[in-house]
N, C-alpha and C positions, 0 to 999 in steps of 0.2 A: 286347964281342961280336966273335968272330973272323969272318974273311971268309966261310967256308962257311956259318956260321949266319946272317950277314946276308943272304947270297944266298938261303938257303932262305926267310927271312922275306919278302924282296921277291918271290920267286917265288910264295909262298902268297898274298900280298896281290893280286898281279896276277891270279892264277887266280880268286880270289874276286870281284874287280872284273869280270872278263870274264863269269863266271857270272851275276853280278847283272844285267849289261847284257842278257844273253841272256834271262833270266827276265822282265825288264821288257818287252823287245821282244815276247816271245811273249804276255805278258799283255795288252799294250795293242793288239796287232795285231788288227784286226777279223777274225772267223772267215770272213766272206764275201769277204775280199780275196784272190782267187786270184793266182798269179804272172802278171805282165803288166798287172795293174790298178794304178792309182795313186789315192791318196786325198790330196787337197790342200785346205788351207784358204787363204783369201784375205782379207787384212786391209788396209783402207785406213789410210794414215798422214798426218800433218800436212804432209809435204812433197809432197803431191799424187801419191802413188805407192801401189802395191799390193804388199805383201809376200806371197810365196808360200811356204807352209809344207808340207813333206812330213810327213804324219802317221804315216808308218811309220818314217822316219829321225828324226823329232822334231827337225827342223832347218829353218831358213829357207833356201830354195834359190834365191830370186830376189827382186829388188826392182825393180818395173816402174813407171817414170814414166808418168803418164796425160796430163799436159799441162794440167791444170786441177783446181780443188778438187772432190773427190769427195763428192757429196751423197747418192748412193744406189748400191747395188751388190747384184747377185743372180746366182746361178748359173742358166744356161739350163736349162729342164726336161728337154731331150732332147739337146742338143748339148754337146760338150766346150768350152764357152765360159763366160766370166764377162762379164755386161753391167753397165754402170753409166751414170750421168749426171754431168756436171760443171756445177755451178751457175755458176762463173766463166767457163767456156769456152762454155757454151750448146750443148753437144753430148752425144749418147749415144756410148758407146765399147764396143768388144768386145775382150776379152782372150782369145787362143787358149790354152786350157789345155795343149795339147801342146807349144807352143813358148815359153810364158810371155812373149808379146809382144803389144802392142796391134795388132790387125789392121785396125781402121778407126775413124774418128770421124765421126759423123753429125750435122750441124747440126739442131737442133730448136727454136731460139728462145731468148730471153733467160731466164736464171735457172730452169733445170729443177731441181727438188728431189726428184722422186719418179718411179717407173716401176712398171709391172706387166705381166706376161706374160699372154697368153691361156692357158687351161688346156692346150691342145695345143702351146704354144710357137711357134706360127706368127707371132704378132704381138706387138709391144711397144708399149705406150701410154705416152706421156710428156707431161705437162702442163708448160708453160713459164709461170711466174708473172710474168715480166717482159714478155712479149708477149701474155698472155691467150689462149693457144692450146693445143690438144690435138693431138698428132701420133700417127699410127699407122705403125709401121715393120714392114716385111716382114723377118723374121729370117733368111730364106734369102738374099734378094738384098741385104739391109742397106740398103734404100732406103725413104724416106718415101713411103708409099702414099696417105695422105690427111692433111689438116690442117683443123681447124675452130676457130671462135672459142668462147671459154668466158666464164664470168663473171669478176669481178675477182680477180686474184691466185690462180690455181689452184695449189695446193701439193701435191696428191696425186691419184692416179688409182687406182681399184681395179676389177678385172674380176670380174663375177659368176661363180660356179662353173660355170654352164652356158656361159659364154663369150659370151653374147648382149648383155650390158650393160656399159658402162663408167661408173663413178661418178667425177665430178670434183668435188673439194672446193675451193670458191672461198672463200679465207680472208677477204679484204676484203669480199666481198659477203655473207658468212654464208649461203651457199646451196650446195646440191648439185645439179649438173647430171647428168641421167641420159641417156646417149647409146646409140644403136644401135652395137654393137661393129663391125659390118661396114661401115656407111656413115658413121659418126660423126654421124648426124643426131640433133639434140636431141629427146628425147621429152618431157621435163618438167624443171622446175626447182622445187626444194623449199627453202623457207626453214628454217634450222636454228639451233642455238646459235651465238653469236659465235665467230669464229676456228676453224672446223672444220679439222682436220689429218689425221685418219685415219678409216678405215671398215672395218668387218667385216661381210661379207655372209653370211647363213645359207645352208647347203648346199642348201636347197630354193628359193633365189633369191627368197624372198617378202619379206624385210625386211633392212634394214641398220642397224647401230648406228654413230653418228657421234661421234667423240671430239674434244674441244678441250683443249689443254694450258693454257688460261687459265680454264676454267670447271669448276665442281663439278657438271656435268651431262652426260648423254649424250642425244643425240637419236635417236629410233627412227623410221625412215621406211618406208612401204609402197611397195615397188618396183613392184608391179603397178598400183597406182592412182596412184603418184607423188604421195604426200602425207605430211605429218608425222603420226605416230601419237601420240607423246608425248615429253616430256622427263623423264628420270629423274634424281632428286637423288642425289648421291654424297657420301661422307664427306669426300673431298678431291679436289684436282685430279688427274686421271688421267695416267699416262704410257704405258700400253699396255693393249690388250685381247687376250685369248687365248680362242679358242672351243674348248669341249670337243669331242672327236672326234664324239660323237653329236649335237652341236648343241643339246643341252638347256640348257647353261649357258654364260654368258659371264663370264670372270674379268677383273676390272678392277684393275690395280695402281695404287697411289697412294703416292709417296714422302712427300707431305705428310701423309697419314693413317697412314703407317707400316704399311700392310697391303694386303689384297686384299678386294674385294667380289664376291660371286657374284650374277649376275642370271639369272633364269629367262627364257629367250628366247621362250617361248610365251606366258607371262602378262605379261611385262615388269615383273615384280616384283623389287625389290632385296632379296636374301636375306642369307645369312650374311656376316659380316665376320670376317676372320682377321688378327691382328697377326703381322707377319713380321719386323720389325726396324726399323732406323733409317731407311733410305731405299730400300725395294724399288722397283726401276725397270724392269727387263726380265725376261722370263720365257720359258722353253721347256718345253713339255709333252711328256712321254714317253707316247705314246698307249697302248702295250701294258700299262703298269703304272698309269696314272692319276696319275703323280707329276709335279708341277710344280716346276721348279728356277728360283729367282728370285735375280737378282743384286742385292746391296745396295751401292749406291755409297758409302755412308758408312762401313760397317763392314768393307769389303773381303772379304765372304763371299758364298757362294751358299747359299741356304736351300732345302732340299727340303720340299715340302708334298704330302701325300697328299690330293688334292682330293675324293676320295670320303668320307673320314672326317674331313677338315679337321684332319689331324694333322701337326704341324710336327716335322721331324727336326733333328738337330744340324747347325749351319752348317758349310760347308766353306770353308777359306781359298782365295782366288782372286785375290790380288794387290791392288794399289791402284786404287781406283775401278773395280770391275768393271762392265761395261756389257752390250753385245750378247753373246748366247750362242746356241749351236746344238748339236744332236746330230749325230753322224756319220750318213750316209744309209742305213745298213743296215736290214734288217727289224727287227732287235732291236739298237737303238743301245747301244753300250757306252762311247763317249767323249762327254763334254760339253766343248765348246770355249767359252772365255770370254775376251772382250777386256778386258784390264786397262789402262784408259786412263791411269791415273796412273803406272804402272811401265813402260809400253811393252812389255807382254808378251802372249802368247797362253797362257792357262792351260789345261792339259789335265787334266780330271778323269775318273777312272775311275768309271763307274756300274756298281754290282754289286747284284744282287738277293739274293745269298746272304751278303753281308757288307757292312760299312759302305763307302759310297763315299768316295773321297778324292782329293786332289791328286796327280797323277802327275808332272807337271813344268811348268815355265814357260819359254816360248821367246821370246827377244827378237825383236820385229818392227819396232820403230821408234817415233818420238815420237808421242804422242797417237793411238793407234789407235782407230778407231771402227766402221766398217762391217765385216761379216763374212759371207763366203760359203763354202760347202763343196762340193766336186765330186769325185765318183767317176767315173773314166774309164779 
């Protein structure tokens, strides 16, 4: 091949490559993302840091050391901030989204593993399992406003949708403490299944479902009366609960049982069981379509499930050991983000209603990524 011909081939390939990049960028860029807005994902890694991923450039743009093992992380509901807790450091921390720097560390007690915001974002509640305390933090001043004693080994806190109650799950005591969110005064203590670790509260604030990752049961408690209603038998040990947007059904994932069970939240009856794969572990529900996307840690896929018709679609590759997953925060989400723990990537899946969804790209973020938050600002 002579030099002019070779030059034309190189020029053609370069043009095709540039065109392909432009098409992909236009396709994945959320329609609501106006100029001046940024859409970032935040992924915790094994070196006690947070990788910041620009979801428009599809690249990691920062790697921020936190100073302790990251046990939980969430985007603030209203502020351009990412909040988290460090179990080894005994503090809550705030990452400023605009500067990608840690703004403050707030001591909360030994071994905090969980956190939850009030619905308006004014308060953060952090239980410390090593000191048996619950702290209330003012998100504006970043100061601890109140602290109270809990039961033995509180591992999680969940705020009711109306913001009036805080549920604290005491793992060693097998109890749930129900606290006044404003004063942290204990209202009642309810005995539940052993090793409670997570809770889902119904939107009408009437009841809560309590999950244990060692038991094939869920506890249901009446929040108004402060008592146990029933324990529900499951097909396998659960990993996550997902509430349907209308509140009528609760979906319980179980890697051990290889599927999902639907629970009627009004009658407390265990309903349909759907087989999803080898080890379905985490899920994210797309509210406007009723489609649930479930990561399978064993097969390396994400499985879409139409929860209305219980119809399973073709699995989507998502890297090695996919775990936490989230949608972009738009009114009509079009990107599904999946943490691939085994390969150290953030998988980006395009979600499309008019054609099959598929893997867009995988972005390296660091060793053993786990927690995931997404912020539009």
